[in-house]
N, C-alpha and C positions, 0 to 999 in steps of 0.2 A: 479631368487630366489624362491624358493619352499614355501615358508612362504607369501611372498609377492603375488604372485596367489591366494594361498588357503584363505588370507585374501580379497581379491579383488573378489573374488568367494563368498563368505558367504557374503559379504558388496552390493554385487550386488541384493542376493538373501531379504536381509534386507528392499533395496529402494524399490524394487519392491511392498514388502507387505505395506511399509510407502505408497505408490503411492495408491494401492487399499484401505487402511484407509484414502486417501485422496479424495477419489471417493466417498466414505459412506459420506463425509461431503457436497460437491458438490451433492449428491444427495437430502440430506437434506436440504438444501436449496431451490433446486428448483423441487423437483419430488414427497417426499416423501409423504405418506399422514398423515395429523396432527397426526392421531390416534397411528401412530408407532411410534412417541419420546420415551416411557419408552424402549422398546425393541432397538431401536437402540442405545441409552444411553448402553445399554448390549455389544451390537456387538461393538461400539466404544473401550468401557471399555476393551474386551476381546482381540482386537486388540492391542490396548497399551499395554494387560499384555502379549501378543507374541512378541512385539516390544523390550519393555525394556527386558523380557532377553534374545534375540539375543543380543540387544548392551551391556548387560555384562555376555555374554557367557564366560566361563574361557577360550577356545579355541584362546579366542581375546587377551587375555591378554596372551597365550602362544607366537604367532603370532606376538604382537608388542615389546615383549622381543627379537623375536629371526631375528628381521628385523634392519638393521644398513640404518637409512632414509639416509647417507652421497652417497652411493652406490648409488640412484637411480638417475634419471633424475627432471629436474624440476615438471611436470605432477607429478611424482611419489612422490614427496618429497610433494608436497600440498595436494593430498591425505591422507598422513601420516598427516599431518599438522591436519588435520579436523578429521580422524580419528579418532585418539591419544586425542584430546580435545572433542569429541563425546562422547567416551568413559569414560574419567575421568568425564564429567558432567552428567553422566549417573550412575555411579558407588555410585554418592553423593545421589541417590534419592531412597528412598525406593520402590519396587516392587508395594507396596499395595498404596503408597501415587499417584507412576505414574497412576496405574487404576482407584482408585478417584477420580482423576482432569477430567480423560477423561471421565468418569460418568459421573459425576454433570456438566462439565461441555457443553457437549453433550446434557443435558434436560435444563440447563440454560438458551440454545439458546431459545428455545421457549417457555419457561416463561417470557424471556425477551420483546418476540416477541407480546405476548399476554398481558402483564402489558405496553405495549409502544400504541397496538391498541386500549388501553383500558383508556391508559393516569394514570396507577393506580403505583404511587413509592413505596405506601405503600406493596405491595404484591408482589415486587421485591427485595424489600431491605432486608427481609432473604436469598434470593436464592445469591444475592450479597455478601451479608456477608459469608455467606459459602463458595465462589469463592474466596473473599480474604481471608481469613482464610488459606484454603489450598492454594494458592499462595505463602502466605508470607511466609506457610513452608517449600515450595518447596525453595522459592528465601533464606532462611536461611540457607536449606541443601548446597547450592551451594556456598552460601557466605563466609560461614565457618569462621564464626565472621568479616567478611566485609560487606562491603556495598549490602543491600540486593536488593535495586535496581538497582545500577550499575549489579549484579547480572542478572537481570532479562532483561536489556539492551543489554546483550552480547549477550542475545539466538538472537534476532533482529540486532543488529547492534556489530558487534565484534569490541575489542578495543576500545571500546566507554564510556567515564563515564556518570553519571548526571551532573555531576561537569562542564565537556566542554561543554557540551549541555546546561545548564545553563548559560554561561556563553556568550555564541556565542546567545542564544535567550536575553538574556537581549540588547546586543548589538545590535541586530536586531531591537528592539522592538519599541526604541523613532523613527526610520524615517520611518518607517512601521505604526506609530501612527500619524507621520504628515503627509505622503501623505493621509493617509484616510481621514486626517479632510479637508485637502485641497480640496480632490477630493469631499466631499461629500458637502463642499460649495458652489462647481460650481455648472453651470448648464449642466447637465449631459445628453445621450442619454435615447432616451424613450424605456420604455420595448417591447418585444414582444407581440402582442395580437392577439386571434383568437384561433382557434381549428382545432387541428392537428391530423388527424383520428391515431390510433393506427398499425393501416397494414403498411401504408404508411410511419411513423415513424420506423416501424421493419424495411423497406423495404431500406427506405436509411441508416439507422445503416447499416446494413450488406454491403451496398456498400461502407460507410466509414471506417469499419474495412478491408474490401479488399483494398481499397486505400492506408493504412497503412500498408501493405503486412501480415494481418495476413491470416494463412493460413488454408482453411476452412475443406482441407482432414488431418488433425489433430487438429483440435476442433470444436467448436457448439458457438452459443449464446443462453440461455436461460433467462428467464426473474426471477428475483427476488430481496426480499424488498431493500437489500444492497447488490451493484452490487461488484462482487467478480471475480478472476480471481483464476482457483485451475488446477493442474496437471502440469508435466513437460513433457519435452522429444517430442513423438510423441503423447500425448494425454494430448492439455492443453485447457481449457474450459474456457470459460466467462459468464457470465451474465451482464445484463442492466435494466434499468426499465424505465416504461413509465408513461408519465402525457400528457393530450391532451391539455392541456394550456399551454404546455411549452418544446417542444419539442428540448430545449439547450439540459435538465437534460439527456434527453435518448441519443443523440447523443454525447456527451462529457463525460458521465459516459462510453460509448461504444470504445471510443478511448482511453480514459484514461486506461481500463483493456486491450484495445488491446498493450499499452504499456508494461504492466505486461508480457502479452500472448507471444508477440513476442520476450520480454528478452528469455522464457524457450524454446520456438520456435527455435530461433538462436544460441541457444547452440550445440555446436561443437558436433556432434554426437560420438564422442570418447569417451567422456564424459559422456555419457546416461548409468543411472542406477548405478551412481556413486555420491560421494560427490561434486564433483566439476560440476555435470551435473544438477545445478539449478540456480538461482541468488544467488551473494555473499554474499549478507544483504539487507533486509528491504529499508535502504536507498539509495540502488544502485536500487534496483529494483522500488522505487517510482521515482528517478531520472529520469527512460525511461517513468513512466506512466505521469509523468509532464511533461517532454519535447512534449510528441508526444502532451497530451491536450493541452498546454499551447502555450508554444513557437512555437510550428507549425501551429498546427489546430486552436488556436486564434488567429495566424497573421490577416494582414490584409491582407496577399496575400491570403493564403489559404481561409480564408470566403469570399472572392470575387468566388472563386470556387462555397463557400457552397452556398452562394446565389443566383447562379446562376440554383444549383441543387433541392434547398428549393423551388424556384419558380417556379419549371417543377415538384413538386411533391406533392404540396399543389396547394388550392384554394388561390387567392388575399391573403398577408394577408399584415400589414400598417407598410412597411419600404420600402423605395420606389429605393435606390441606394448602390452601394455595401458599400458603406463609411460610411452612415449611417448604413447598416447592420455591420460593424464591429463594430461599438461604442455600438451598441445593444447585439451584444455576448457579448463584455465585459464592461456591465455596472455594476458599482458596485452602490450597494445598500443595505439595512441593511436586515437582515435578521437572521436565527436563527441556519439552516443547514451546517454542515462540510463541505459537498461532494457536496453544491450547492453553496460555496461559493466564488465569484469572488478572485482573486491572489492577489488583493493589501490584503485582508481581510483573505485569509485563514490560516495564517501562526499564527494570530493571535487565531484563533478558536485552532490550534493545541496547542498554548503555553498555555493555559486556560489547557489543558486535563493535558499537562505534570505537570506541577505544582500541579495538585489535585492528580492525582494517584501516584505522589514523595510523595506527603504527606499521602497518605493511606497505601503505603507500609513502609513509615519510622515510621507509628502509630501515627503520628501527627493530623490525620483526622480520625475519625470515621464514618462508614460507615452512619451510622444513619442522620449525620450532610453532609452527601454528598450531595442533593439536595439545601439545602440553603446556600453552600460553593459554588455549581456551578451558581446558580441563582446571588449571590452577585458579582461574580468573572465578571460572565457577564456582569452586569449593570454596573460595574465599566471598563470595556474594549471597551464595545461596546454602551454604553449609553440609555440605553432602557433595561425593562425589561422583563427575559421570559415570555411567554405566558401560555404555556402546556407543561407539562413535556417530552411529546414526541418530543418537539424544544428544549428541553435542556437534563437535566440526562438520560433519557431513549432515545435518539437520537443515540445513535450508539452500534451496538452489541459487541464490542473491550471486554467491559468488563465483559460482560456474559460469554465469551468463555475463561477468562482467558487469552487475551492477555494485559498482562500490561509489559510497557514497551517499546508495537509497535509504540503508536502516537506518540513521539520524531521524531521516523522517516521519517515520513509523510514532516513535513521544512526542517529535512535533506535533505529530496528526491530533495528538492523543491531550496533548496541552491546549489546541486551537475548538477543539472539541470541546474540550471544560469551558472555554467564554465563549462559545457557540452555545450552550444548556443554557448557562447562566442567562443570557438574551432570551433566546426562546423558552423559559421559564416566564419572563418578565413579560413577554408579549402574547403567552396563553397562559393563562394564570389557571385555567380549567384541565390543563393537558393530561392529567391523570387520568380523570374521568372516561375520555375518548378514549387513551391506551387502555384503560380496563376492557374497554369494549371491544377491542383489537381495530379501534380504528387510529391509524396514523395521519391521517389527513391532515390535522393541523398541524403536526410538526413539520413532515413532510413538505407543506406546500409553505410554511416559512421558509425552511429551508430553500427549497426551490426559486422563490421569490428574492430574498434577501444574499442568496448565493451562487445556487447552483448557475440559473440564467445568464450570468453572466461570463458565464467560460473563464478565458484570459484578459478578461479586458482592464481588470486591474494587477500590480504587482502582487504579488501572495499577501504580503504583508496588509499592504492597501483593502485586498478583500476579504479577509477577516473582519480589521479595522471596520470596512463598509457595515457587514452582517451585525457586527454586536455595537458599533458604536465607541468603540477606544480601542486601542491597541493591546495585542495580545499578553498575558503573563501568565505564567505556571500557577498563580495563585486558584484561582477558579477549578483549575482540574485539582487539585491537591485538597482545597477543601470541600469538594463532590464527593472522593474518595473516601476522605478522612469519616463524614457524615453517614454515609452507605454503611459503610462494613464496621464503623461503630457498633449501629443500629443493629445490624445483622448480628455481629457478636457480644452483643451488649454490653461494650466496655464501656 
């Protein structure tokens, strides 16, 4: 079909340009000199203008009208599903608004980083006010009279709603809160103490990335304030961070981002530079990073292997055996930072953000009141006060770059990971014996074959159903958490 072939050729160029824009973002986070921020904002806005023009190109409408989706195979129909949805979405957003959002959020990222470093919420609030205004305007255009926050969530988790997520989180919270309380009342594993040189951390970090299947021929690892994965197909880059007194921060940030990166690297090459050639949603994406990081890399079997690696990489540290090390890796403790939170408390951090940004987008919470609302909710959920803004409302980059609707996908990804872990364990009954040798290949191959290689072929929910054989629910995650932490804490 000529129209379909012409449309896919045009789409390939659009996808390639989008990858270039993503590379600009990666550079901004890793290599760009600080003084280039204003110019980079202009560059990002220019790229967004070009991409927006392509996405509303009149020829696309002509091709879409000429294509009979029913005449295509499953892959072709899936491509059309995504292209039609993207075209309809882009038509709703004025080009000048899209460019302004790109420019403002690019500059806001640096302004957030500076405010965070200076503990200066007041300096950032006007910036955030502008971002919220623009994103709310975008959301209103997309919603066309419907729920603005639902329209934002749909960008990251298609076919999901705030009401459905809210109901799921409300049902999860009691078991999470009860487990947290029981664990924190018990005598727990001791923390890791010592100093772990950066060079040795990064060397072991690279070894971990390779152990989980990250392809360095098509990727690289750099340092960033907030670890992330960028790109798809044949160029997928990740970042990590280093604290000399906390090597787990580096190691598990790396494994987490490797989960994201391997999803992108393992998608069928037939989908390269097409709408199907990337992760189908952020919830499914997060399921990969979380199962790599938690159910695999924090398992008792794999931490036994990691314990031996650490003894080879560092001077003596105050953990005497593999069982004790397993407890230390999974230690539950009070803390402020979402990305450093243990498995028991992580979802509570996400739920806090979900409720706050839902209120922001709905107009029920003003930006000027955000810090107080954050601090009040944190004290209520965690039982102690936020000590400084970088541990509170300024800790995450997401709002500065306009990623409203993104946060709930982190907890949803944990739910999906719980389902995938249960299915994986049934499929590979001797998995722990392999993980104890540092061999993740059975697990990562199962994930590749059952989920990653298919990219965006199916909807998010159908992607998980296809891999697990049943619809996703929160039960497997909660059961896994209770079993694991009751064992570690002797409950």
